[in-house]
Backbone as JSON Lines, residues from 0, in Angstrom:
{"i":0,"aa":"M","n":[-25.02,57.1,48.92],"ca":[-25.06,57.16,47.79],"c":[-26.04,58.65,47.29]}
{"i":1,"aa":"G","n":[-26.25,59.01,46.75],"ca":[-27.49,59.36,45.6],"c":[-27.89,58.62,44.13]}
{"i":2,"aa":"I","n":[-29.04,58.37,44.67],"ca":[-29.69,57.64,43.48],"c":[-28.98,57.62,42.14]}
{"i":3,"aa":"L","n":[-28.95,58.76,41.85],"ca":[-28.05,58.75,40.21],"c":[-26.66,57.87,40.88]}
{"i":4,"aa":"S","n":[-25.82,58.22,41.51],"ca":[-24.8,57.0,41.87],"c":[-25.42,55.82,41.82]}
{"i":5,"aa":"W","n":[-26.05,55.16,42.11],"ca":[-27.15,53.55,42.22],"c":[-27.33,53.25,41.31]}
{"i":6,"aa":"I","n":[-27.36,53.99,40.33],"ca":[-27.95,53.66,39.14],"c":[-26.1,54.22,37.9]}
{"i":7,"aa":"V","n":[-25.51,55.05,38.65],"ca":[-24.2,54.36,37.48],"c":[-23.51,53.1,38.15]}
{"i":8,"aa":"M","n":[-23.28,53.0,38.71],"ca":[-22.84,52.01,39.81],"c":[-23.19,51.02,38.77]}
{"i":9,"aa":"G","n":[-24.38,50.8,39.23],"ca":[-25.43,49.73,38.53],"c":[-24.08,50.33,36.87]}
{"i":10,"aa":"L","n":[-24.57,50.29,36.6],"ca":[-24.61,50.2,35.53],"c":[-23.13,49.75,34.78]}
{"i":11,"aa":"I","n":[-22.76,50.01,35.18],"ca":[-20.66,49.78,35.86],"c":[-20.72,48.25,36.04]}
{"i":12,"aa":"V","n":[-21.11,48.6,37.4],"ca":[-20.94,46.67,37.76],"c":[-21.45,45.74,36.93]}
{"i":13,"aa":"G","n":[-22.68,46.05,35.95],"ca":[-23.8,45.56,35.9],"c":[-23.18,44.73,34.31]}
{"i":14,"aa":"I","n":[-22.07,46.06,33.27],"ca":[-21.75,45.99,32.47],"c":[-20.41,44.53,32.97]}
{"i":15,"aa":"L","n":[-19.36,44.78,33.8],"ca":[-18.19,44.07,34.58],"c":[-19.26,42.32,34.38]}
{"i":16,"aa":"A","n":[-19.56,42.32,35.4],"ca":[-19.98,40.96,35.32],"c":[-20.7,40.19,34.11]}
{"i":17,"aa":"K","n":[-21.34,41.34,33.73],"ca":[-21.84,39.98,32.24],"c":[-20.55,40.2,30.89]}
{"i":18,"aa":"V","n":[-19.37,41.12,31.15],"ca":[-18.14,40.91,30.58],"c":[-17.6,39.26,31.32]}
{"i":19,"aa":"I","n":[-17.41,39.5,32.07],"ca":[-17.1,38.33,33.35],"c":[-17.79,37.35,32.99]}
{"i":20,"aa":"M","n":[-19.07,37.47,32.93],"ca":[-19.69,36.15,32.88],"c":[-20.29,35.96,30.59]}
{"i":21,"aa":"P","n":[-20.22,35.81,30.04],"ca":[-21.16,36.19,29.06],"c":[-21.57,34.68,28.71]}
{"i":22,"aa":"G","n":[-22.68,35.66,28.81],"ca":[-24.14,34.3,27.62],"c":[-25.38,34.43,26.78]}
{"i":23,"aa":"R","n":[-25.78,34.26,26.63],"ca":[-27.8,34.44,26.08],"c":[-28.96,35.03,27.42]}
{"i":24,"aa":"D","n":[-27.89,35.45,27.37],"ca":[-28.66,36.69,29.5],"c":[-29.81,37.91,28.54]}
{"i":25,"aa":"P","n":[-30.94,38.48,29.15],"ca":[-31.24,38.67,28.54],"c":[-31.03,39.84,29.59]}
{"i":26,"aa":"G","n":[-30.76,41.52,28.43],"ca":[-30.26,41.88,27.99],"c":[-30.59,43.41,27.55]}
{"i":27,"aa":"G","n":[-30.08,45.05,27.91],"ca":[-30.74,46.71,27.75],"c":[-29.93,46.2,28.3]}
{"i":28,"aa":"V","n":[-29.91,48.18,28.59],"ca":[-28.95,49.03,29.71],"c":[-29.74,48.42,30.85]}
{"i":29,"aa":"I","n":[-31.45,48.75,30.75],"ca":[-32.2,48.89,32.17],"c":[-31.63,47.7,33.08]}
{"i":30,"aa":"I","n":[-31.37,46.63,32.27],"ca":[-31.38,45.05,33.02],"c":[-30.62,45.4,33.11]}
{"i":31,"aa":"T","n":[-29.16,45.52,32.59],"ca":[-28.39,45.66,33.31],"c":[-27.63,46.76,34.81]}
{"i":32,"aa":"I","n":[-28.76,47.82,34.62],"ca":[-28.19,48.45,35.73],"c":[-29.08,48.17,36.75]}
{"i":33,"aa":"L","n":[-30.03,47.09,36.78],"ca":[-30.58,46.41,37.9],"c":[-29.82,45.32,38.31]}
{"i":34,"aa":"L","n":[-29.59,45.14,37.0],"ca":[-28.59,43.5,37.97],"c":[-27.33,44.0,38.72]}
{"i":35,"aa":"G","n":[-26.39,45.76,38.18],"ca":[-25.57,46.03,39.65],"c":[-26.07,46.64,40.05]}
{"i":36,"aa":"I","n":[-27.57,47.06,40.22],"ca":[-28.3,47.58,41.48],"c":[-28.52,46.33,42.42]}
{"i":37,"aa":"G","n":[-28.99,45.32,42.02],"ca":[-29.38,44.11,42.72],"c":[-27.97,43.28,42.17]}
{"i":38,"aa":"G","n":[-26.75,43.99,41.77],"ca":[-25.58,42.56,42.04],"c":[-24.3,44.24,43.4]}
{"i":39,"aa":"A","n":[-25.3,45.09,44.43],"ca":[-24.88,45.81,45.17],"c":[-25.64,45.48,46.24]}
{"i":40,"aa":"F","n":[-26.72,45.84,45.92],"ca":[-26.91,44.6,46.71],"c":[-26.99,43.23,47.81]}
{"i":41,"aa":"V","n":[-27.46,42.17,47.26],"ca":[-26.16,41.27,47.31],"c":[-25.32,40.8,47.69]}
{"i":42,"aa":"G","n":[-24.23,42.23,47.56],"ca":[-23.26,41.14,47.76],"c":[-22.16,42.36,49.33]}
{"i":43,"aa":"G","n":[-23.83,43.78,49.28],"ca":[-22.81,44.26,50.49],"c":[-23.56,43.17,52.22]}
{"i":44,"aa":"F","n":[-25.01,42.6,51.27],"ca":[-25.06,41.69,52.45],"c":[-24.28,40.04,52.59]}
{"i":45,"aa":"V","n":[-23.45,39.61,51.61],"ca":[-22.92,38.37,51.94],"c":[-21.18,39.09,52.13]}
{"i":46,"aa":"G","n":[-20.93,40.06,51.71],"ca":[-19.99,40.78,52.75],"c":[-20.07,41.49,53.79]}
{"i":47,"aa":"S","n":[-20.55,41.91,54.05],"ca":[-20.87,41.94,55.61],"c":[-21.21,40.8,56.39]}
{"i":48,"aa":"F","n":[-21.93,39.97,55.59],"ca":[-21.71,38.78,56.52],"c":[-20.42,38.34,56.9]}
{"i":49,"aa":"L","n":[-19.54,37.58,55.34],"ca":[-18.81,36.73,55.55],"c":[-17.35,37.88,56.72]}
{"i":50,"aa":"G","n":[-17.88,39.71,56.84],"ca":[-16.34,39.99,56.94],"c":[-16.17,41.12,56.02]}
{"i":51,"aa":"L","n":[-16.22,41.0,55.46],"ca":[-15.61,41.51,54.22],"c":[-15.73,42.87,53.45]}
{"i":52,"aa":"G","n":[-16.19,43.68,54.12],"ca":[-16.61,45.02,54.14],"c":[-18.62,45.03,53.03]}
{"i":53,"aa":"A","n":[-18.21,45.93,53.61],"ca":[-19.84,46.45,53.1],"c":[-19.67,47.24,51.42]}
{"i":54,"aa":"V","n":[-20.79,47.65,50.62],"ca":[-20.81,48.7,49.32],"c":[-21.27,50.36,49.84]}
{"i":55,"aa":"T","n":[-20.27,50.71,50.13],"ca":[-20.04,52.42,50.75],"c":[-19.97,53.45,50.12]}
{"i":56,"aa":"G","n":[-20.16,53.17,49.1],"ca":[-19.11,54.04,47.24],"c":[-19.06,54.08,46.21]}
{"i":57,"aa":"F","n":[-18.4,54.9,45.93],"ca":[-17.02,54.73,44.6],"c":[-16.09,54.05,45.25]}
{"i":58,"aa":"N","n":[-15.67,53.08,45.39],"ca":[-14.27,52.45,45.42],"c":[-13.94,51.32,45.05]}
{"i":59,"aa":"M","n":[-12.42,50.62,45.1],"ca":[-12.51,49.27,44.3],"c":[-13.03,48.2,45.14]}
{"i":60,"aa":"G","n":[-12.74,48.4,46.44],"ca":[-14.3,47.19,47.29],"c":[-15.62,47.33,47.16]}
{"i":61,"aa":"S","n":[-15.99,47.63,47.3],"ca":[-17.2,48.3,46.75],"c":[-17.69,48.14,45.53]}
{"i":62,"aa":"V","n":[-16.69,48.32,44.37],"ca":[-16.98,47.6,43.0],"c":[-16.83,47.38,43.1]}
{"i":63,"aa":"L","n":[-15.95,45.73,44.02],"ca":[-15.92,44.22,43.77],"c":[-16.78,43.47,44.6]}
{"i":64,"aa":"L","n":[-16.92,44.47,45.44],"ca":[-18.24,43.49,46.28],"c":[-19.64,43.94,45.62]}
{"i":65,"aa":"A","n":[-19.66,43.92,44.94],"ca":[-21.09,44.62,44.21],"c":[-21.12,43.66,43.22]}
{"i":66,"aa":"T","n":[-19.84,43.64,42.35],"ca":[-20.21,42.5,40.19],"c":[-19.91,41.78,41.29]}
{"i":67,"aa":"G","n":[-19.35,41.06,42.63],"ca":[-18.7,39.23,42.68],"c":[-20.79,39.0,43.43]}
{"i":68,"aa":"G","n":[-21.56,40.1,44.01],"ca":[-23.3,39.71,44.11],"c":[-24.11,40.16,43.32]}
{"i":69,"aa":"A","n":[-22.92,40.84,41.53],"ca":[-24.0,40.52,39.88],"c":[-23.4,39.37,39.61]}
{"i":70,"aa":"I","n":[-22.76,39.11,40.02],"ca":[-22.14,37.35,39.47],"c":[-23.12,36.41,40.04]}
{"i":71,"aa":"L","n":[-23.43,36.6,40.99],"ca":[-24.55,35.99,42.46],"c":[-25.45,35.4,41.44]}
{"i":72,"aa":"L","n":[-25.83,36.75,40.96],"ca":[-27.25,36.86,40.58],"c":[-27.97,35.93,39.51]}
{"i":73,"aa":"L","n":[-26.71,36.08,37.55],"ca":[-26.28,35.7,37.16],"c":[-26.73,34.42,37.18]}
{"i":74,"aa":"I","n":[-25.77,33.48,38.09],"ca":[-24.99,32.77,38.8],"c":[-26.33,31.85,38.74]}
{"i":75,"aa":"L","n":[-27.47,32.58,39.49],"ca":[-28.87,32.45,40.33],"c":[-29.94,32.82,38.81]}
{"i":76,"aa":"Y","n":[-30.12,33.47,38.38],"ca":[-30.58,33.25,37.4],"c":[-30.42,32.2,35.52]}
{"i":77,"aa":"R","n":[-29.76,31.67,35.87],"ca":[-29.09,30.78,35.03],"c":[-28.92,29.61,35.52]}
{"i":78,"aa":"V","n":[-29.41,28.7,36.7],"ca":[-29.67,28.12,37.62],"c":[-31.11,27.38,37.62]}
{"i":79,"aa":"I","n":[-32.44,29.09,37.95],"ca":[-33.16,29.16,37.73],"c":[-34.01,28.82,36.55]}
{"i":80,"aa":"K","n":[-33.3,29.35,34.69],"ca":[-33.82,28.98,34.11],"c":[-33.61,28.01,33.18]}
{"i":81,"aa":"K","n":[-32.75,26.6,33.9],"ca":[-32.64,25.38,32.75],"c":[-33.27,24.7,33.21]}
């Protein structure tokens, strides 16, 4: 995937994660994109570790893995914030 693809997917995944887990997290478009890109890395790592696959492009499996990773990042942020 190219850099533009990562940014678009990061935005989509970040929005999905924030819709699934609403709260008073730092926001803005840039933070949402970074959350989604970070979620793609975390989701890809955890998914490949568990044998679920990896984030390979724009497909449903990759978006679900990346969203799961972004949710894990939000949970980690909220635990550290407390």
